[in-house]
C-alpha positions, 0 to 999 in steps of 0.5 A, a space after each residue: 889830763 887838761 893843761 889847767 888840771 895838770 898845772 893844778 896837780 903839779 902846783 899842789 904837789 910842789 906845795 905839799 912837798 914843801 909842806 911836808 916836814 923838812 926832816 924825818 928825824 928818828 923818833 925818841 925811844 920813849 914817849 908818854 902819850 897825852 890824854 884828853 878830857 875823856 881819858 883817851 889818847 890824844 890824836 887830835 890835830 893836823 896830820 899828813 901822809 904825804 910822801 912818794 912811798 906807795 902801797 906796793 913796793 917798787 919793782 926790783 926792790 925787795 927790802 921793806 926798810 931801806 938804808 939812806 944809801 939804798 933809798 937814794 939809789 932807788 929811782 922814785 916811782 912815777 906817781 903821775 905818768 909822764 906824758 908827751 902825747 901831744 908833742 908839747 915837751 911836757 914830760 914832767 911827773 910828780 916824782 920830779 918834785 923831790 918827795 921823800 920816802 916815808 919814814 916811820 919811827 925813823 925807818 925809811 919805808 919802801 912800801 906800806 905793805 908789810 905782809 905779804 913780805 914781798 910787798 905785793 897785793 896777794 890777789 886770788 884768781 877772782 881778784 886777778 880776773 877783776 884787775 884784768 877787767 877792761 875799762 868801762 864804756 863811756 855811754 854815761 858818767 855812771 859807767 866811769 870810775 869813781 876817781 874820774 867822777 871826783 867821788 873818790 881818792 885813795 885817802 878816803 879808805 879804808 885803808 887810808 892811803 896817800 894820793 898824788 896830792 891833798 894828803 892832809 887830815 884833821 882828827 877830832 875826838 869826842 867822847 863817843 865819836 872820832 871824826 877824820 876830815 880829809 882834804 881830798 874830796 872834803 871827806 868826813 869819816 865818822 867812827 862810833 866809839 864803844 867800850 873795849 869789851 862791848 859788842 861790835 854792832 854794825 849796820 846791816 850789809 844791806 845798808 852799806 855806807 860810803 867808806 863803810 860802817 866804822 866802829 872803834 874802841 881804845 886798847 890802852 893808847 891805841 885807837 882800834 877801828 873795825 870797818 865793814 859794809 863798804 858800799 859796792 860802788 866803792 869796791 873798785 879803787 884803782 887810781 894813778 897811785 893805788 890799784 886796789 879792788 876790794 869786795 863788799 864783804 871786806 873787813 878792815 881793821 885799823 890801829 892808830 897809835 901816837 908814837 911821838 909828838 909829831 907822828 902817829 903810827 897807822 896800821 891796817 889789815 884787810 880781810 877779804 877772802 873774795 879777792 885775796 888769798 890772805 889777809 894783807 897788812 900795812 903800816 904808814 906814818 901820819 906826820 904832824 903838819 902846820 899847813 892849812 888844808 887846800 880847797 878841793 875843787 875836783 868837780 869844778 875843774 873836771 875836764 877829764 870826764 867831760 873829754 872822755 864822754 865827748 870823745 865817746 860821742 864823737 866815736 859814735 857819730 863817726 861810726 854812724 856815718 861810716 855805717 851809712 
């Protein structure tokens, strides 16, 4: 990672750590959900899922819900690998910025995964083989990952997970659409709203979409979203914070429920028999924030991809010279 990129990442992490709610107080036992002009549960506002909790449970941690003492005793996961390969003395990782474990309804969570119970992704043989696939070659930018190419961050989903930075969201509801604007990559996810008992009519698989084709409906005070037909180029979602590979046949079901004035409970289930041995499920909090969204300028500062390709050209040049 270049010095300017590293400085941006660390600065953003520090600001977001300060932007997160100062205290994750226990939620009230009863909460009456407000409704908008369309009679829908009101989910609008600015939200953040910023924390050091990640999709999978840290090694050696068996419990989903931690006590205060247990949480303090666990070494935070390195959400950005420490690196001093050039001998600069720079070994700082984002976990040094005192990000807190996520708290959902007052419970400290060690992972987003709740099923399987061990907090690990249940890859089947095919999924494990895909995870062992070596890095792509560097002949062209198209060979590199969508993360390296500034096309994807884990926040985009589905499911919508947190990244190393830019974990803010804006929710907007109309009668027929829910729009979720994401700080990372300035993604705008549009969810078509249908009646609870209406047919779930999705676009054909051949017309796959970025972030998939999402259809939503309301069940009481919960927004339920079913997403299928995610574009194949978005199947490999491995990044520094999440290692997920999902097939184009995956179906993701999400549930958004306002559990207090300051928190939405976000639940998700991933059904993908091509990659996993079972349906896996998780839940995380979206917490209200008053902080403004950052400008996202990944392409403008993407020295990493330039360096990867330049390094590959240099290796080719040296190999050609050696062959002579």
